[in-house]
Steps between C-alpha positions, in 0.01 A plus 500: 500500500258270673503258209876449538476447875214253458690309226812495718296369797355212304842428343652473850223262605575273200874516572436404865276221384772362272757528785283315749404227252866451405611494863229239581617283213863532622416418862238236434500281185222590258349151526462526884358845461249385235399201706445718806278743310305215331444328836393824672316657212172497694652701779660745265168534312335599831772752573497654154112493504499706821741752340285506185193573710681784673611646163151472349342654812729798492452548122124511563552756781707703257231480235249625758732786598520600138125574497543767776657845515816334597498316162458830324794635698715200399393548144587868515846416639534226233568248777203277428672324215810418710298344775255325271791349304690388809194343669389333178850367440521351853159335450612363159822347647306356793245351266769340287669348801161369632405346171847345450475336836157362424629353176809369680274316746371290215784487243801456743764583245846648565454775243173609661664478842778739391237740353309483828819558705581807295142633533494431877826687549375788286174516689682517830735770369206690357328507838748763624438720202122462528498583873722799438261618230202448724663697788590784266143507366355506853735787588389687194134438589558631851678807361204559266256463787690752710515747215125470443427540873727805529337662198154428639607656832630812318180526301290474818712776669471720193122444482451603866 
């Protein structure tokens, strides 16, 4: 069930990416778009670098959470794989976009510019998914914490 929803979610992201890229190429000629990205590749590198840092930071936080009782809880609910995959995928896309912009800064080719444009758009689309996953994970962590606290309270009442 979850695999189908996850696949559908990523499929929709790719479809949205293709729609935005096509729309940009209809509204603005591809050459103008490529020149813009080539000339501002340093600025885009900074933007995508900041997003990459955010993704990496949260993946590290998630890895830390996996070493706690909350991680055992996620593992028991079989939710750890879903979050690990989504956070890792986000980081991978961000890294590809970041590296493509670094290469574009030196190579300045139209093909590389188109690849960078696609990866920039995909990174920006993927931010929404990543933030949604992070918020869901935080809600789940808060739910887990409340459950643990209520069980501890019940144990204390029972012991007295």
